[in-house]
N, C-alpha and C positions, 0 to 999 in steps of 0.2 A: 504493500500500500504506500509506504513512504517514498517509493521510487518516483511517484508522481510529483513529489516536491524536491527531487534531487536531480543531479546531472543536468542535462539540457533543459529539462522542464522546470527545474528549480530556478536557474538564472540568477543566483546570488541571494544574499540575505535580505536585500531590500533597497529601496531608493533608486531603482533603475531609471536612467534617463533615456537612453536609446534614441532611435530615429523617430521623427514625427513629421506629419504633414501640416504645413501652415504654421502660423505663429503660435508660440507657447503662451501660457497664461501664468506668468510667474512674477507679476509686478508686486511692489510693496505698496502699502497704503493703510488707511484706516477704514474699518468696517465693524459694525456692531458695537461701537462705542469704545473700542480698545485697539491698540496698535497691533497689526498683524504683519508677518513676514513670510511670504511664500517661497523664499529662496530654497528652503529645504524640500519643497514639494517636487516630485518628479514631473517630467514632461510627458504627456500622453502621446501614443503613437498616432492618434487621429485627432485632428482639429475639426470639429463639426462646422458645416456651413450654416451660418445664422439664418439665411433665407429658407433653406431646406428644413431646418429644425423648427422654425416658426410656422411655415406655410405648407410644408410637405412637397415643395417644388423649388426649383432654382432655374432662372432663365439666363444665367451667365454662362456663355460659351467657354468651355475649358476651365470651369471653376476648379481652383486648386484645393478647395476644402472638401472634407469628407461628407458625403450624403449618407450618413450612418444612423441617424436618430431623428425622430419627429415628435414634437409635442402635439398630441391630438386634441387635448382639452385642457383648459385652465379655468377652474371653477372657484367662485367665491363661496367657500364652504363653511364659513363661520359667521355668526351674528356680529354686528359692530360691538366693540368692547364696551362693557358697562362699568367694569371696575379694574383696578390694577392688581394683577396676579403675579407681578414680577418677583415677589418674595415668596412665591409658593414653593413647595418642596420638590424634590426630584433632581436627578443629575442634570446639570446645566440650567435648571430653572432659577437658581440663585444668582446666576451671572446677569449683569446688565448689558444687554445686547444693543441698547440704544435704538435709534430709528423711530419712525412714527408708528407707534403701536395702535393700530386701528382695530385689530381683531385679536381674539384669543387664539393660542396655538391649537392646531389640529394634532393631537398627540398620538393617535393610533388609527389603524384601519384593519378591516377584515373582509375577505372575499367570500361571497356566497355563490356557489355554482348550483343553480336550481334547475332540475329537470323540467321541461315544458309540460303543461297539462296534457293528459292522455287524449282529451277531446279536441285538442288543437292539432290540425294536420301539420306535418313538418314542412318547412319552407325550403325549397331547393337551394343548396349552398349555405344555408344558415348553420351556425354551430349547434351541436346536439344539446347544449345546455344554455340556460339564461344566466348571464353573469351580472351580479349586483354587488355593490360595494358599500360597506358600512364605514362611516368615519366617526371618531369620537373626539370631542373638543373640550377645551378648558372652560368654555362657556356653559358647560353642564348639560350638553345635548349630544345624543348620537343621531346620525342621519343615514338614510338609505338612498343610494344613487343607482339608477337603472341604466346599464350600458346600452340596452336596446333603444332607449329614448335619448341618445346623446348625453347620457349621464344627468338626466333631469332628476331633481330631488323628488323621491317618491313618498318619503315619510320622514318624520323626525320625532324624537321622544326626549322629553325633558327629564333629567335625572336628579336635578337639584344640587349638583356639585360637579367638580372637575371629573371628566372621564379619563381614566388612565390606561385601560386595556380593553381590547375587543378580540374575540376569536369565535369562529363558527366551526362546530363539529357535530356530525350526526344530526343535521338540521336543528341544532340548538345554537342560539346566539348567547354567548356569555359576555357580560359587561362588568368590568371592575371600575369602581368610581368612588368618589368621596361624598359623604353626606353628613348632616348633623345627627348626632346620636340622640334618640328620643329619651334615653335615660340620663344623658349628660348635656343639658342645654348649652349651646354655644361651643361644644366640642365636636370636631369633625373626625369621622372614622372611615375606615375602608369597607365598602360593601360590594357584594357580587350578586347580580341578578342573571337569570337564565330564562330565555323565551323559547317556546316551541315554534319554530318558523312555519311549521305546517298547520298550526292553529294559532295564528298571531293574535287573535282576539282574546285568548286566555291570558290571565295575569301571569307575570313572571314568577319563577321560584326564587326565593331569597335564601342566601347561604348564611348560616349562623354558626360561629365556631363552637358554641355550647348552647345550653338552653336559651331559647330566644327571649325568655322573660328576664334573664340576668345578663345576657351577652348577645344583644340583637345586632351583631355586625360580624363581618368575616375577619377583619384585621383592625389594628389600632390606628393605622394611617392609610392613605390612599393606596389602592391596588395598582401595581406597576406592570405586572405581566400575568398572562393566563396561558397555560399550555396543556392541551390534551395529551395524555400518555396512556400506554397499556396499563391496566390495573392488576395484571398478574393472574386474573381469573377469567380471561377471555373477553373482558369488557374494556371500557375506557374510563380513566380517572381524569380529573382536572387538577393541575397544580397552579397555585396562585402565589405571587410574591408581593411584597409591600414595602413601603418606606419605613415600616416598623422593624425591618430587618428579618422578619419571619417568612418562612416558606410553608405553605400548607398543602397537603394532598387530600383531595376530596373524592369520595366514592359515592355512587348512587346506591342508596339503601332501598331495596324493593319493599321492605316492610313498612317504612314510613313514607315512601315515595318522595324522598328528599335527598339532596347531596349532603353527606355528613363528613366531618373531619376524620380521616384515617390516620394521618400522621402530621405532626408539626416539626419542622426541621429548623433548629436554631444553631447559630454559629457566626453569621455575619454581624459585624459591628456597626454597619450603616445600612442604608436603604439597599434592597435587592433590586437590581435594574434589568436583569435579563435571565431567561431560562432556556435550556435546550435539553433534548433527550437523545442519547446515542448509545448503542450497544448495551442497553440495559441499565445505564447510569444516567442520573439527572445531574446536569451542570447548572450552576448558578453564578451570576456575576454581580458585583456590588460596588457601591460608592466607596467601600473601604479598600478598593484597588485589587481585590482578590477574586479568584475563581475557585469554587468548591465543587467537588465531585461526590455525589451521594449514592449510596445503595438504598433505594427506597424500600426494599423488602425488610431491611434491618433498621432503617431510619438513622443510619450512621454516615458520617462524612469520611470517605476513604482517602481523600487527597485535597490539599490546599495549595493553590498556585498563587504565590504572592511575592512581589519584589524580586530581587536577584536578577540573573541574566535573562530569565524567561518571563517572569510576571510583568504585569502592566504597572506603570509608574503613576497612573491617574485613574480616576473612576472608570470602571468597566460599564459600558453603556448598552451592549447588546451581545447575545450569543445566538449561534445559528448552527444546527446540525445539517450536514450535507454529505452525499456520497451515492454510490451505486454498487451493484454486485460486482461490476468489473473493476472499479477504481478503489473500492473500500470505503470506509467511513472516516469523516473528518468533522471537527467542530471549529468554527470561526468565532473569534471574539473581536470586539471593537472597544475603543477607549478614548477618553478625552486627552490622553497623552499623544494622540495623533496617529496611532498605529492600529492595524488589524493584524491578528496572528492566527495561524493555522495550527491545529493540534491533532494528534492522533488519539484514538480512543483511550489510551492509557494516560493521557495528559502530557505527552512530550511535544514541545513546540517544534514544528516542522519548518515554518517560515514566518517572517514578519515583514510588513511593508509600512512605510510612513507616508503621510499625506500633507504635512505642513499645516494641519488644522485638526481640531478634535473631531473624531468620528462618532456620530450620534446613533446611527442605525444602519443595518445591513440586511440584504436579502439576495437570494440566488434566483436567477431566471435564465433564459436562453435568448439568442438572437433568432432571426427567421430561419437560419440554417441549422438550428439546434445546438450551436456552440454554447456551453455553459458559461455563465457570467456571474460576477459578484458586483452588486450595486451598493455603493456606500453614500449615505447622506451625511454631510459635514456640518460643522458648527456655524460656519458663516454663510450657509445657504447653498453651497455648491454640491454637485453630485459627481462622484467619480465612479468609473466602471472598469472592472478588472477581469481578466481571463481566469477561468478555472481549469483544472486538469481535464483534458479532452477537447479543448478549444484549439483544434488544428495542432500545429507544432509550436505554439506559443508557450514560453515558460509560465508556470502557474503564477497567478497574481500579477501578470503584466498589466500595467496601466494603459488602457485603450482610449478612454474618452474622459474629458472633464467638461461638465456643463456648468456655466457660471452666468450670472445676470450681467456681468461686465461684457462678455464677448458673444454669448448666444442667448440663453435664457435659463433661469432657475428661480429658486426662492430668494426672497429679500427679507431684510429686517430681522435676521436671526436664523436659528438652526433649521435644518431639515429634521423634523421630528420622527418621521416614519417613512419607510419605503416598503412596498408590498408587491408581491407577484404570485403566480401559481395557477392561474386558470385563464381560459380565453385564448384568443389568437396568439401565435408565437411572437415573442419579442415584446409583449405588453408588460409594463410595470407602472406602478403608481407612486407618487410622492406627496407628502404634506408637510407643512411647516408653520413657523411662528407668524407668517404673513397671512394666515387664514386661507391659503390657497390649497386646492387639491388638484394635482396635475396628473394627466394620463399620457404616458409616453409609449413609443414603439421603436425598437431597434429595426433598422432596415438592412437587408442583405446579410452577407456573411462577413462578420467583423474580423474573423481570423484571416480571411483573404484580403479584405480592404486594408488591413494594417501592414501588409507586405510592401 
């Protein structure tokens, strides 16, 4: 497995500059209310054509820039800001990004791939499923967007507090959010609700860590991540993490008809910011700069990755499991220290790459030719795209594209909070940020070939 991050495919420990088409984006300046220096950031192999990125076409004969990505939609997906949440918790939330804060951040997204109704005849050439997108916002609302109607807003639901996590599994929508505790007036706690998407009119199920009369909430602080995992009994459990530093594993109890706490995992000293499941182990990342690997059957932490030559030197922001039967299993981590790291299932670091900016969020997807890619959302609103093993003959984690508001288009006024992919036409991915925008993108062509 590790051979895919060694030799020709490894391409060095990080910071590759390499060849690139068009101008690089490595200027210095001020953005987000603090001085930034992009000198340490690598140059991408491809420089996207701005006209093609914005319009899907370019009329310049002999254009020297790459026609490799198009922004299909840019939606105003948050309500105008009513109050200042700049001091809210969570990694990066306590930083002052400056700018004109007109909207609350869109913190999370989840994709719902819905089978069309049996009574509706199939449309020739149409995808076999209907793709819809949920977005969660710090304005206290989650919203549903319909891809079949140019991402028109189909529905919204007010939660009463910041939404921190969304995930869809087995036709259930799980939402982690913040709300005032009924037992403790003025105190906000972390809650989880679950809706049956096949019976949307029914009320959501509420998760309570203990007896709802004395503990009517899931966590002591806002929920930051939700992850469906195998429950060990042929079903699915849901893992939640929170700013309270706790991780909870929830199983559905057929006797009560509710999700109940199966295990609580304690060990992180700060907010838990990311979860991943790989090869039977649960991985968690935290603002305490560490990554922990858990045996959920025993409820024990088998390994802590912190500091030293392999651990992150800043808050861990995201974890992502990826792999295939041919390539093996990997876990990727991102951090405000500006790096992403690739790990094997035993927790050995295989490769690291730097970005010259804090990395807020990551997701895997493919281009139209099926080449696997890693999309990284950055702290200053930029998006970087890297190759994964199996993308032609490119070394793993080669930087292919940088999208920035300065030269092409991307998010402004702060971080990219979430990137998402996984269903629909090839090459599609989604991004959201502090600017209240939800963007729909599509890679065009074979990026491994275009980069040669």
